[in-house]
N, CA, C and O atoms as a GROMACS GRO file, in nm:
protein
  528
    1SER      N    1   2.332  -5.857  -8.294
    1SER     CA    2   2.226  -5.953  -8.309
    1SER      C    3   2.123  -5.885  -8.393
    1SER      O    4   2.109  -5.763  -8.391
    2GLY      N    5   2.045  -5.972  -8.474
    2GLY     CA    6   1.948  -5.926  -8.567
    2GLY      C    7   1.808  -5.937  -8.505
    2GLY      O    8   1.785  -6.012  -8.410
    3GLY      N    9   1.724  -5.864  -8.560
    3GLY     CA   10   1.576  -5.874  -8.514
    3GLY      C   11   1.480  -5.843  -8.640
    3GLY      O   12   1.510  -5.753  -8.718
    4MET      N   13   1.372  -5.914  -8.654
    4MET     CA   14   1.272  -5.890  -8.758
    4MET      C   15   1.126  -5.922  -8.705
    4MET      O   16   1.099  -5.991  -8.607
    5MET      N   17   1.047  -5.866  -8.780
    5MET     CA   18   0.889  -5.891  -8.765
    5MET      C   19   0.867  -6.011  -8.853
    5MET      O   20   0.878  -5.996  -8.975
    6ALA      N   21   0.836  -6.134  -8.800
    6ALA     CA   22   0.810  -6.248  -8.894
    6ALA      C   23   0.658  -6.247  -8.924
    6ALA      O   24   0.571  -6.228  -8.840
    7SER      N   25   0.638  -6.272  -9.057
    7SER     CA   26   0.499  -6.289  -9.092
    7SER      C   27   0.449  -6.420  -9.115
    7SER      O   28   0.328  -6.441  -9.111
    8TRP      N   29   0.536  -6.517  -9.140
    8TRP     CA   30   0.498  -6.658  -9.157
    8TRP      C   31   0.573  -6.746  -9.077
    8TRP      O   32   0.688  -6.778  -9.108
    9VAL      N   33   0.512  -6.792  -8.965
    9VAL     CA   34   0.570  -6.865  -8.856
    9VAL      C   35   0.469  -6.996  -8.848
    9VAL      O   36   0.348  -6.976  -8.852
   10SER      N   37   0.517  -7.115  -8.839
   10SER     CA   38   0.431  -7.230  -8.832
   10SER      C   39   0.498  -7.342  -8.751
   10SER      O   40   0.618  -7.370  -8.756
   11GLN      N   41   0.407  -7.403  -8.678
   11GLN     CA   42   0.467  -7.535  -8.612
   11GLN      C   43   0.507  -7.627  -8.727
   11GLN      O   44   0.442  -7.626  -8.831
   12ALA      N   45   0.613  -7.707  -8.709
   12ALA     CA   46   0.656  -7.794  -8.818
   12ALA      C   47   0.665  -7.947  -8.774
   12ALA      O   48   0.627  -8.039  -8.847
   13THR      N   49   0.712  -7.961  -8.667
   13THR     CA   50   0.724  -8.109  -8.606
   13THR      C   51   0.686  -8.124  -8.448
   13THR      O   52   0.686  -8.029  -8.369
   14PHE      N   53   0.657  -8.240  -8.420
   14PHE     CA   54   0.629  -8.270  -8.277
   14PHE      C   55   0.754  -8.327  -8.207
   14PHE      O   56   0.782  -8.297  -8.091
   15ASN      N   57   0.827  -8.410  -8.282
   15ASN     CA   58   0.944  -8.477  -8.212
   15ASN      C   59   1.056  -8.479  -8.308
   15ASN      O   60   1.058  -8.566  -8.395
   16PRO      N   61   1.156  -8.383  -8.299
   16PRO     CA   62   1.166  -8.293  -8.189
   16PRO      C   63   1.073  -8.167  -8.221
   16PRO      O   64   1.037  -8.138  -8.335
   17PRO      N   65   1.039  -8.095  -8.107
   17PRO     CA   66   0.949  -7.980  -8.131
   17PRO      C   67   1.014  -7.875  -8.224
   17PRO      O   68   1.115  -7.813  -8.191
   18GLY      N   69   0.952  -7.858  -8.337
   18GLY     CA   70   1.020  -7.762  -8.441
   18GLY      C   71   0.923  -7.659  -8.499
   18GLY      O   72   0.801  -7.676  -8.485
   19LEU      N   73   0.966  -7.567  -8.556
   19LEU     CA   74   0.890  -7.463  -8.626
   19LEU      C   75   0.963  -7.411  -8.759
   19LEU      O   76   1.083  -7.428  -8.779
   20THR      N   77   0.889  -7.355  -8.836
   20THR     CA   78   0.935  -7.286  -8.956
   20THR      C   79   0.910  -7.126  -8.950
   20THR      O   80   0.813  -7.071  -8.897
   21VAL      N   81   1.012  -7.069  -9.011
   21VAL     CA   82   0.989  -6.922  -9.030
   21VAL      C   83   1.028  -6.898  -9.175
   21VAL      O   84   1.132  -6.947  -9.217
   22ALA      N   85   0.951  -6.826  -9.253
   22ALA     CA   86   0.989  -6.771  -9.381
   22ALA      C   87   1.052  -6.644  -9.375
   22ALA      O   88   1.006  -6.554  -9.306
   23VAL      N   89   1.166  -6.631  -9.450
   23VAL     CA   90   1.241  -6.501  -9.443
   23VAL      C   91   1.281  -6.461  -9.593
   23VAL      O   92   1.348  -6.531  -9.670
   24ALA      N   93   1.236  -6.354  -9.614
   24ALA     CA   94   1.258  -6.298  -9.748
   24ALA      C   95   1.420  -6.297  -9.787
   24ALA      O   96   1.503  -6.271  -9.700
   25LYS      N   97   1.455  -6.324  -9.904
   25LYS     CA   98   1.597  -6.334  -9.932
   25LYS      C   99   1.671  -6.209  -9.931
   25LYS      O  100   1.794  -6.216  -9.921
   26ASP      N  101   1.616  -6.097  -9.939
   26ASP     CA  102   1.668  -5.971  -9.934
   26ASP      C  103   1.679  -5.911  -9.799
   26ASP      O  104   1.729  -5.799  -9.787
   27ARG      N  105   1.630  -5.986  -9.682
   27ARG     CA  106   1.639  -5.942  -9.561
   27ARG      C  107   1.790  -5.967  -9.498
   27ARG      O  108   1.850  -6.073  -9.515
   28ALA      N  109   1.840  -5.865  -9.431
   28ALA     CA  110   1.972  -5.883  -9.392
   28ALA      C  111   1.987  -5.990  -9.300
   28ALA      O  112   2.096  -6.048  -9.299
   29ILE      N  113   1.884  -6.030  -9.212
   29ILE     CA  114   1.879  -6.133  -9.101
   29ILE      C  115   1.885  -6.256  -9.162
   29ILE      O  116   1.911  -6.350  -9.087
   30GLU      N  117   1.867  -6.281  -9.284
   30GLU     CA  118   1.889  -6.414  -9.337
   30GLU      C  119   2.023  -6.474  -9.333
   30GLU      O  120   2.042  -6.595  -9.330
   31SER      N  121   2.117  -6.381  -9.331
   31SER     CA  122   2.259  -6.427  -9.320
   31SER      C  123   2.286  -6.474  -9.173
   31SER      O  124   2.396  -6.524  -9.150
   32LEU      N  125   2.202  -6.464  -9.080
   32LEU     CA  126   2.220  -6.501  -8.946
   32LEU      C  127   2.143  -6.631  -8.917
   32LEU      O  128   2.141  -6.675  -8.802
   33LEU      N  129   2.084  -6.690  -9.011
   33LEU     CA  130   1.992  -6.806  -8.987
   33LEU      C  131   2.031  -6.911  -9.076
   33LEU      O  132   1.965  -6.941  -9.175
   34PHE      N  133   2.157  -6.977  -9.034
   34PHE     CA  134   2.209  -7.089  -9.103
   34PHE      C  135   2.211  -7.204  -8.999
   34PHE      O  136   2.197  -7.184  -8.878
   35LYS      N  137   2.231  -7.332  -9.059
   35LYS     CA  138   2.220  -7.443  -8.960
   35LYS      C  139   2.329  -7.418  -8.844
   35LYS      O  140   2.444  -7.378  -8.860
   36GLY      N  141   2.267  -7.451  -8.728
   36GLY     CA  142   2.343  -7.445  -8.600
   36GLY      C  143   2.323  -7.306  -8.530
   36GLY      O  144   2.341  -7.296  -8.408
   37ASP      N  145   2.283  -7.191  -8.614
   37ASP     CA  146   2.262  -7.055  -8.546
   37ASP      C  147   2.144  -7.067  -8.456
   37ASP      O  148   2.052  -7.145  -8.481
   38ASN      N  149   2.148  -6.987  -8.347
   38ASN     CA  150   2.045  -6.967  -8.254
   38ASN      C  151   1.955  -6.833  -8.274
   38ASN      O  152   2.001  -6.730  -8.323
   39PHE      N  153   1.838  -6.846  -8.235
   39PHE     CA  154   1.754  -6.731  -8.228
   39PHE      C  155   1.638  -6.745  -8.119
   39PHE      O  156   1.611  -6.853  -8.067
   40VAL      N  157   1.579  -6.640  -8.094
   40VAL     CA  158   1.447  -6.647  -8.001
   40VAL      C  159   1.334  -6.592  -8.078
   40VAL      O  160   1.338  -6.484  -8.137
   41LEU      N  161   1.224  -6.679  -8.074
   41LEU     CA  162   1.095  -6.632  -8.146
   41LEU      C  163   1.022  -6.577  -8.030
   41LEU      O  164   0.982  -6.650  -7.940
   42ASN      N  165   1.004  -6.447  -8.030
   42ASN     CA  166   0.910  -6.367  -7.932
   42ASN      C  167   0.774  -6.354  -7.974
   42ASN      O  168   0.747  -6.298  -8.080
   43MET      N  169   0.684  -6.403  -7.896
   43MET     CA  170   0.530  -6.381  -7.939
   43MET      C  171   0.486  -6.252  -7.865
   43MET      O  172   0.505  -6.236  -7.744
   44LEU      N  173   0.426  -6.161  -7.946
   44LEU     CA  174   0.382  -6.025  -7.882
   44LEU      C  175   0.247  -6.045  -7.844
   44LEU      O  176   0.180  -6.127  -7.907
   45PRO      N  177   0.191  -5.975  -7.740
   45PRO     CA  178   0.073  -5.978  -7.683
   45PRO      C  179  -0.027  -5.879  -7.753
   45PRO      O  180   0.008  -5.763  -7.773
   46GLU      N  181  -0.148  -5.923  -7.790
   46GLU     CA  182  -0.239  -5.841  -7.851
   46GLU      C  183  -0.273  -5.703  -7.766
   46GLU      O  184  -0.296  -5.710  -7.645
   47GLY      N  185  -0.273  -5.596  -7.826
   47GLY     CA  186  -0.306  -5.480  -7.748
   47GLY      C  187  -0.166  -5.411  -7.707
   47GLY      O  188  -0.163  -5.291  -7.678
   48LYS      N  189  -0.071  -5.476  -7.706
   48LYS     CA  190   0.068  -5.409  -7.665
   48LYS      C  191   0.158  -5.422  -7.785
   48LYS      O  192   0.267  -5.365  -7.776
   49HIS      N  193   0.134  -5.483  -7.888
   49HIS     CA  194   0.217  -5.523  -7.997
   49HIS      C  195   0.260  -5.405  -8.095
   49HIS      O  196   0.367  -5.411  -8.155
   50ILE      N  197   0.177  -5.302  -8.109
   50ILE     CA  198   0.194  -5.194  -8.209
   50ILE      C  199   0.332  -5.131  -8.193
   50ILE      O  200   0.407  -5.129  -8.291
   51PRO      N  201   0.371  -5.081  -8.076
   51PRO     CA  202   0.502  -5.012  -8.078
   51PRO      C  203   0.620  -5.095  -8.104
   51PRO      O  204   0.722  -5.046  -8.152
   52LEU      N  205   0.609  -5.233  -8.069
   52LEU     CA  206   0.730  -5.317  -8.108
   52LEU      C  207   0.723  -5.354  -8.258
   52LEU      O  208   0.827  -5.365  -8.324
   53MET      N  209   0.603  -5.373  -8.310
   53MET     CA  210   0.594  -5.393  -8.456
   53MET      C  211   0.648  -5.286  -8.536
   53MET      O  212   0.726  -5.308  -8.628
   54LYS      N  213   0.603  -5.153  -8.500
   54LYS     CA  214   0.663  -5.047  -8.571
   54LYS      C  215   0.817  -5.036  -8.567
   54LYS      O  216   0.886  -5.008  -8.665
   55HIS      N  217   0.865  -5.061  -8.437
   55HIS     CA  218   1.001  -5.059  -8.418
   55HIS      C  219   1.086  -5.150  -8.519
   55HIS      O  220   1.184  -5.107  -8.582
   56PHE      N  221   1.035  -5.282  -8.527
   56PHE     CA  222   1.102  -5.379  -8.593
   56PHE      C  223   1.076  -5.369  -8.757
   56PHE      O  224   1.149  -5.421  -8.841
   57LEU      N  225   0.964  -5.296  -8.783
   57LEU     CA  226   0.942  -5.286  -8.924
   57LEU      C  227   1.011  -5.161  -8.987
   57LEU      O  228   1.009  -5.144  -9.109
   58LYS      N  229   1.066  -5.082  -8.912
   58LYS     CA  230   1.135  -4.951  -8.962
   58LYS      C  231   1.272  -4.996  -9.020
   58LYS      O  232   1.332  -5.093  -8.975
   59PRO      N  233   1.319  -4.919  -9.124
   59PRO     CA  234   1.464  -4.948  -9.175
   59PRO      C  235   1.568  -4.927  -9.076
   59PRO      O  236   1.564  -4.837  -8.992
   60PHE      N  237   1.661  -5.013  -9.087
   60PHE     CA  238   1.784  -5.001  -9.004
   60PHE      C  239   1.905  -4.978  -9.091
   60PHE      O  240   1.907  -5.031  -9.202
   61ALA      N  241   2.007  -4.903  -9.050
   61ALA     CA  242   2.134  -4.902  -9.115
   61ALA      C  243   2.207  -5.022  -9.099
   61ALA      O  244   2.184  -5.090  -8.999
   62PRO      N  245   2.298  -5.062  -9.187
   62PRO     CA  246   2.376  -5.174  -9.164
   62PRO      C  247   2.452  -5.160  -9.045
   62PRO      O  248   2.512  -5.054  -9.028
   63GLY      N  249   2.459  -5.263  -8.951
   63GLY     CA  250   2.523  -5.264  -8.826
   63GLY      C  251   2.450  -5.192  -8.713
   63GLY      O  252   2.491  -5.200  -8.597
   64GLU      N  253   2.352  -5.128  -8.743
   64GLU     CA  254   2.276  -5.059  -8.629
   64GLU      C  255   2.215  -5.181  -8.534
   64GLU      O  256   2.183  -5.293  -8.573
   65ASP      N  257   2.209  -5.136  -8.416
   65ASP     CA  258   2.154  -5.223  -8.308
   65ASP      C  259   2.000  -5.209  -8.313
   65ASP      O  260   1.938  -5.108  -8.278
   66ARG      N  261   1.942  -5.330  -8.364
   66ARG     CA  262   1.791  -5.330  -8.383
   66ARG      C  263   1.721  -5.340  -8.250
   66ARG      O  264   1.598  -5.327  -8.247
   67PHE      N  265   1.789  -5.362  -8.143
   67PHE     CA  266   1.728  -5.373  -8.000
   67PHE      C  267   1.758  -5.247  -7.922
   67PHE      O  268   1.722  -5.237  -7.805
   68ALA      N  269   1.820  -5.154  -7.982
   68ALA     CA  270   1.835  -5.012  -7.913
   68ALA      C  271   1.698  -4.955  -7.873
   68ALA      O  272   1.611  -4.936  -7.958
   69GLY      N  273   1.680  -4.928  -7.746
   69GLY     CA  274   1.557  -4.872  -7.703
   69GLY      C  275   1.433  -4.976  -7.672
   69GLY      O  276   1.318  -4.943  -7.644
   70VAL      N  277   1.480  -5.096  -7.683
   70VAL     CA  278   1.381  -5.204  -7.651
   70VAL      C  279   1.435  -5.280  -7.527
   70VAL      O  280   1.553  -5.317  -7.525
   71THR      N  281   1.353  -5.303  -7.428
   71THR     CA  282   1.401  -5.371  -7.310
   71THR      C  283   1.396  -5.536  -7.334
   71THR      O  284   1.296  -5.602  -7.362
   72THR      N  285   1.520  -5.577  -7.317
   72THR     CA  286   1.534  -5.721  -7.336
   72THR      C  287   1.623  -5.787  -7.212
   72THR      O  288   1.685  -5.724  -7.127
   73GLU      N  289   1.611  -5.930  -7.226
   73GLU     CA  290   1.706  -6.003  -7.131
   73GLU      C  291   1.752  -6.102  -7.232
   73GLU      O  292   1.692  -6.129  -7.336
   74GLU      N  293   1.868  -6.156  -7.190
   74GLU     CA  294   1.947  -6.254  -7.268
   74GLU      C  295   1.891  -6.403  -7.249
   74GLU      O  296   1.876  -6.448  -7.135
   75ALA      N  297   1.864  -6.469  -7.347
   75ALA     CA  298   1.812  -6.607  -7.345
   75ALA      C  299   1.951  -6.695  -7.305
   75ALA      O  300   2.064  -6.647  -7.310
   76ASP      N  301   1.926  -6.813  -7.270
   76ASP     CA  302   2.028  -6.913  -7.258
   76ASP      C  303   2.117  -6.925  -7.376
   76ASP      O  304   2.238  -6.945  -7.363
   77ASN      N  305   2.055  -6.911  -7.494
   77ASN     CA  306   2.128  -6.932  -7.614
   77ASN      C  307   2.182  -6.791  -7.673
   77ASN      O  308   2.222  -6.783  -7.789
   78GLY      N  309   2.182  -6.688  -7.591
   78GLY     CA  310   2.244  -6.569  -7.616
   78GLY      C  311   2.164  -6.472  -7.692
   78GLY      O  312   2.212  -6.362  -7.722
   79SER      N  313   2.040  -6.508  -7.725
   79SER     CA  314   1.949  -6.418  -7.808
   79SER      C  315   1.874  -6.335  -7.719
   79SER      O  316   1.863  -6.367  -7.600
   80PRO      N  317   1.817  -6.225  -7.768
   80PRO     CA  318   1.733  -6.132  -7.687
   80PRO      C  319   1.593  -6.180  -7.672
   80PRO      O  320   1.523  -6.214  -7.767
   81ILE      N  321   1.556  -6.181  -7.542
   81ILE     CA  322   1.396  -6.214  -7.512
   81ILE      C  323   1.337  -6.063  -7.478
   81ILE      O  324   1.386  -5.991  -7.391
   82LEU      N  325   1.238  -6.032  -7.551
   82LEU     CA  326   1.170  -5.900  -7.540
   82LEU      C  327   1.094  -5.912  -7.401
   82LEU      O  328   1.025  -6.010  -7.373
   83ASN      N  329   1.113  -5.807  -7.318
   83ASN     CA  330   1.050  -5.797  -7.186
   83ASN      C  331   0.905  -5.799  -7.201
   83ASN      O  332   0.836  -5.864  -7.123
   84ASP      N  333   0.853  -5.727  -7.303
   84ASP     CA  334   0.712  -5.719  -7.343
   84ASP      C  335   0.643  -5.828  -7.404
   84ASP      O  336   0.524  -5.820  -7.434
   85ALA      N  337   0.726  -5.945  -7.425
   85ALA     CA  338   0.665  -6.053  -7.496
   85ALA      C  339   0.560  -6.127  -7.418
   85ALA      O  340   0.566  -6.123  -7.295
   86LEU      N  341   0.469  -6.191  -7.476
   86LEU     CA  342   0.374  -6.284  -7.417
   86LEU      C  343   0.427  -6.414  -7.392
   86LEU      O  344   0.386  -6.482  -7.297
   87ALA      N  345   0.520  -6.453  -7.475
   87ALA     CA  346   0.599  -6.583  -7.468
   87ALA      C  347   0.712  -6.577  -7.562
   87ALA      O  348   0.724  -6.486  -7.644
   88TYR      N  349   0.801  -6.683  -7.547
   88TYR     CA  350   0.921  -6.682  -7.628
   88TYR      C  351   0.968  -6.836  -7.643
   88TYR      O  352   0.942  -6.920  -7.557
   89VAL      N  353   1.034  -6.861  -7.748
   89VAL     CA  354   1.081  -6.999  -7.779
   89VAL      C  355   1.231  -6.985  -7.816
   89VAL      O  356   1.263  -6.911  -7.908
   90GLU      N  357   1.321  -7.052  -7.749
   90GLU     CA  358   1.460  -7.056  -7.793
   90GLU      C  359   1.479  -7.145  -7.896
   90GLU      O  360   1.436  -7.259  -7.882
   91CYS      N  361   1.534  -7.114  -7.996
   91CYS     CA  362   1.539  -7.201  -8.124
   91CYS      C  363   1.689  -7.216  -8.169
   91CYS      O  364   1.775  -7.131  -8.149
   92GLN      N  365   1.707  -7.339  -8.234
   92GLN     CA  366   1.840  -7.349  -8.306
   92GLN      C  367   1.806  -7.399  -8.452
   92GLN      O  368   1.738  -7.500  -8.467
   93VAL      N  369   1.855  -7.326  -8.559
   93VAL     CA  370   1.841  -7.365  -8.697
   93VAL      C  371   1.892  -7.501  -8.723
   93VAL      O  372   2.007  -7.537  -8.698
   94GLY      N  373   1.797  -7.577  -8.778
   94GLY     CA  374   1.833  -7.729  -8.811
   94GLY      C  375   1.852  -7.735  -8.964
   94GLY      O  376   1.924  -7.824  -9.008
   95ASN      N  377   1.796  -7.653  -9.044
   95ASN     CA  378   1.788  -7.667  -9.188
   95ASN      C  379   1.724  -7.535  -9.259
   95ASN      O  380   1.648  -7.464  -9.193
   96ARG      N  381   1.749  -7.510  -9.368
   96ARG     CA  382   1.691  -7.417  -9.447
   96ARG      C  383   1.670  -7.458  -9.589
   96ARG      O  384   1.755  -7.527  -9.646
   97MET      N  385   1.552  -7.414  -9.652
   97MET     CA  386   1.513  -7.456  -9.779
   97MET      C  387   1.490  -7.326  -9.871
   97MET      O  388   1.427  -7.230  -9.828
   98GLU      N  389   1.540  -7.329  -9.991
   98GLU     CA  390   1.526  -7.216 -10.078
   98GLU      C  391   1.378  -7.238 -10.134
   98GLU      O  392   1.349  -7.346 -10.186
   99CYS      N  393   1.290  -7.141 -10.124
   99CYS     CA  394   1.162  -7.143 -10.171
   99CYS      C  395   1.121  -7.005 -10.244
   99CYS      O  396   1.065  -6.914 -10.183
  100GLY      N  397   1.151  -7.001 -10.369
  100GLY     CA  398   1.127  -6.879 -10.460
  100GLY      C  399   1.199  -6.760 -10.398
  100GLY      O  400   1.322  -6.761 -10.398
  101ASP      N  401   1.131  -6.656 -10.343
  101ASP     CA  402   1.193  -6.535 -10.310
  101ASP      C  403   1.216  -6.536 -10.159
  101ASP      O  404   1.265  -6.440 -10.101
  102HIS      N  405   1.177  -6.651 -10.094
  102HIS     CA  406   1.220  -6.674  -9.939
  102HIS      C  407   1.293  -6.795  -9.910
  102HIS      O  408   1.292  -6.890  -9.989
  103TRP      N  409   1.360  -6.797  -9.795
  103TRP     CA  410   1.424  -6.903  -9.730
  103TRP      C  411   1.326  -6.957  -9.631
  103TRP      O  412   1.267  -6.880  -9.555
  104LEU      N  413   1.305  -7.084  -9.626
  104LEU     CA  414   1.214  -7.140  -9.522
  104LEU      C  415   1.311  -7.201  -9.427
  104LEU      O  416   1.380  -7.297  -9.459
  105VAL      N  417   1.314  -7.145  -9.312
  105VAL     CA  418   1.408  -7.187  -9.202
  105VAL      C  419   1.338  -7.279  -9.102
  105VAL      O  420   1.236  -7.245  -9.042
  106TYR      N  421   1.396  -7.395  -9.086
  106TYR     CA  422   1.347  -7.496  -8.992
  106TYR      C  423   1.438  -7.484  -8.870
  106TYR      O  424   1.560  -7.479  -8.877
  107ALA      N  425   1.359  -7.478  -8.744
  107ALA     CA  426   1.442  -7.461  -8.623
  107ALA      C  427   1.382  -7.550  -8.523
  107ALA      O  428   1.261  -7.571  -8.522
  108VAL      N  429   1.471  -7.607  -8.434
  108VAL     CA  430   1.434  -7.703  -8.328
  108VAL      C  431   1.415  -7.609  -8.199
  108VAL      O  432   1.502  -7.531  -8.162
  109ALA      N  433   1.292  -7.626  -8.133
  109ALA     CA  434   1.265  -7.542  -8.010
  109ALA      C  435   1.332  -7.609  -7.896
  109ALA      O  436   1.301  -7.724  -7.866
  110GLN      N  437   1.423  -7.542  -7.832
  110GLN     CA  438   1.506  -7.601  -7.724
  110GLN      C  439   1.438  -7.570  -7.600
  110GLN      O  440   1.434  -7.661  -7.518
  111GLN      N  441   1.384  -7.457  -7.570
  111GLN     CA  442   1.303  -7.430  -7.444
  111GLN      C  443   1.226  -7.296  -7.473
  111GLN      O  444   1.238  -7.232  -7.578
  112GLY      N  445   1.144  -7.261  -7.367
  112GLY     CA  446   1.070  -7.129  -7.370
  112GLY      C  447   0.998  -7.114  -7.263
  112GLY      O  448   1.005  -7.193  -7.169
  113LYS      N  449   0.912  -7.001  -7.263
  113LYS     CA  450   0.837  -6.977  -7.149
  113LYS      C  451   0.718  -6.892  -7.183
  113LYS      O  452   0.727  -6.807  -7.272
  114VAL      N  453   0.606  -6.914  -7.114
  114VAL     CA  454   0.487  -6.829  -7.139
  114VAL      C  455   0.482  -6.747  -7.028
  114VAL      O  456   0.489  -6.797  -6.915
  115PHE      N  457   0.470  -6.610  -7.046
  115PHE     CA  458   0.484  -6.516  -6.940
  115PHE      C  459   0.330  -6.485  -6.886
  115PHE      O  460   0.312  -6.460  -6.767
  116ASP      N  461   0.232  -6.488  -6.972
  116ASP     CA  462   0.098  -6.472  -6.946
  116ASP      C  463   0.007  -6.561  -7.010
  116ASP      O  464  -0.024  -6.545  -7.128
  117SER      N  465  -0.042  -6.665  -6.932
  117SER     CA  466  -0.118  -6.786  -6.976
  117SER      C  467  -0.252  -6.742  -7.033
  117SER      O  468  -0.311  -6.809  -7.118
  118GLU      N  469  -0.301  -6.624  -6.983
  118GLU     CA  470  -0.437  -6.572  -7.017
  118GLU      C  471  -0.421  -6.469  -7.145
  118GLU      O  472  -0.521  -6.425  -7.202
  119GLY      N  473  -0.301  -6.440  -7.179
  119GLY     CA  474  -0.275  -6.349  -7.290
  119GLY      C  475  -0.318  -6.406  -7.424
  119GLY      O  476  -0.330  -6.527  -7.440
  120VAL      N  477  -0.341  -6.316  -7.522
  120VAL     CA  478  -0.382  -6.356  -7.657
  120VAL      C  479  -0.257  -6.305  -7.743
  120VAL      O  480  -0.204  -6.196  -7.724
  121THR      N  481  -0.219  -6.395  -7.835
  121THR     CA  482  -0.099  -6.358  -7.922
  121THR      C  483  -0.158  -6.262  -8.021
  121THR      O  484  -0.269  -6.276  -8.072
  122ALA      N  485  -0.075  -6.161  -8.046
  122ALA     CA  486  -0.107  -6.046  -8.151
  122ALA      C  487  -0.101  -6.121  -8.293
  122ALA      O  488  -0.020  -6.211  -8.314
  123VAL      N  489  -0.188  -6.078  -8.382
  123VAL     CA  490  -0.190  -6.121  -8.518
  123VAL      C  491  -0.201  -5.983  -8.613
  123VAL      O  492  -0.290  -5.899  -8.596
  124HIS      N  493  -0.109  -5.975  -8.701
  124HIS     CA  494  -0.119  -5.846  -8.790
  124HIS      C  495  -0.179  -5.904  -8.912
  124HIS      O  496  -0.129  -6.002  -8.968
  125HIS      N  497  -0.287  -5.844  -8.955
  125HIS     CA  498  -0.362  -5.880  -9.070
  125HIS      C  499  -0.308  -5.784  -9.192
  125HIS      O  500  -0.324  -5.663  -9.181
  126ARG      N  501  -0.253  -5.833  -9.294
  126ARG     CA  502  -0.208  -5.748  -9.393
  126ARG      C  503  -0.328  -5.722  -9.507
  126ARG      O  504  -0.417  -5.803  -9.530
  127LYS      N  505  -0.315  -5.606  -9.567
  127LYS     CA  506  -0.408  -5.575  -9.675
  127LYS      C  507  -0.398  -5.656  -9.796
  127LYS      O  508  -0.491  -5.668  -9.875
  128SER      N  509  -0.274  -5.717  -9.810
  128SER     CA  510  -0.250  -5.803  -9.928
  128SER      C  511  -0.150  -5.906  -9.903
  128SER      O  512  -0.042  -5.878  -9.850
  129GLY      N  513  -0.179  -6.024  -9.939
  129GLY     CA  514  -0.082  -6.140  -9.920
  129GLY      C  515   0.035  -6.150 -10.022
  129GLY      O  516   0.119  -6.240 -10.013
  130THR      N  517   0.038  -6.052 -10.120
  130THR     CA  518   0.129  -6.059 -10.224
  130THR      C  519   0.252  -5.972 -10.208
  130THR      O  520   0.345  -5.981 -10.289
  131HIS      N  521   0.255  -5.888 -10.108
  131HIS     CA  522   0.378  -5.814 -10.071
  131HIS      C  523   0.372  -5.776  -9.922
  131HIS      O  524   0.275  -5.796  -9.849
  132TYR      N  525   0.496  -5.716  -9.884
  132TYR     CA  526   0.503  -5.673  -9.746
  132TYR      C  527   0.465  -5.533  -9.739
  132TYR      O  528   0.464  -5.475  -9.631
   0.00000   0.00000   0.00000
């Protein structure tokens, strides 16, 4: 399974509940996000997100287990749920659209859970919006 730190995630639809994730075309994970594919969007908690962020931002060798050393449980859709997540949403890709140097992946939220209703979602502020 693949894993990545997503920069651009947005609610897309109410009915069905859906979201979009922008994925750079040069990211290996984009090959795992075609119509019908499943994934989990894990939301990280503020104050506890740095180690996980650093883990998923580091380079991985082809075929390397991106979740090695990270505690997870398997979601109903077979994707990893991070044990340190604030919340998660199980998703199925419904469509993808080519947008310049990225793919915009639309997914339907199938189910999810909030582990800490008092928690705050971590936000990573980049120094520049023109590159990673």
